N, C-alpha and C positions, 0 to 999 in steps of 0.2 A: 575464548570462543565468542564471548559477547561482553558488552559493557554498557554502562549508562553514562550519558553526558547531559548537560543542561543546555537547552536552547532557550536562552533568557531565563525564565523561571520554570519552564516546562521540562520535566525529566524525559529523556528520549533514549530508547533502546537501540543500540548499534550492534548488529550481528556480523561477525567476521569469519566464522567457520562455514565453509561451503556446504557441508552436510546439514548443519543446523538451518542455513538459509533455505536449502531445498525442502526441509521438513516444514518450515514455516510457510513457504510459498506454495507448496503442493499439498501436503497432508493437512496442515492446520490452518489453511488460508481463511476459513470461515471465522476464526477467532481474531484475525488481523485485518479488519475491513478497511479502516482509514489510515492510509500510509502517511498522509500529511506532508507530501512533497512541497505543497504550497499551502498557505493558511486557508482554512475553511471559508473565511470571508471572501476570498478571491477565487475560489474554485468554480463559481458559476458565472464568472465574467465571460463574455463571448470569446475572448482569446484563449481561455482556459477550459472551454467546454469539452474539447475532444481529448481523448487519451485516457487510458486506464490509470495512469499515475496521478491524474488530477481528479478522478471520480471519487465520490465518498458514499458510504451507506449502501442503500439498495441499488443505486445506479452502478456502483462498483461491482456488486454481485452480478448484476445483469450483464455488464460488459465482459466480465471475466468468464461467465458461463458461455457467452457467445463466441469468444475467441479461443477458448481452451482447445477445441478440436483441431484447430489449425496447427497447434504445437504438439499434438500427440502422435 
């Protein structure tokens, strides 16, 4: 259902079960704020500013709140 792999020296959670993915992204989303698709140091460069997958922290929460109704 899930596993852990190391991205360099950082442990990273990988979820493979669709039901567990749905639970994390819908029900428990407030516990998984920073997805880290790109390094945090690069997240605020102009080319990376747009998009939910690049947002972190409060910016991510704000973006997710504003787009959720479109997918409901």
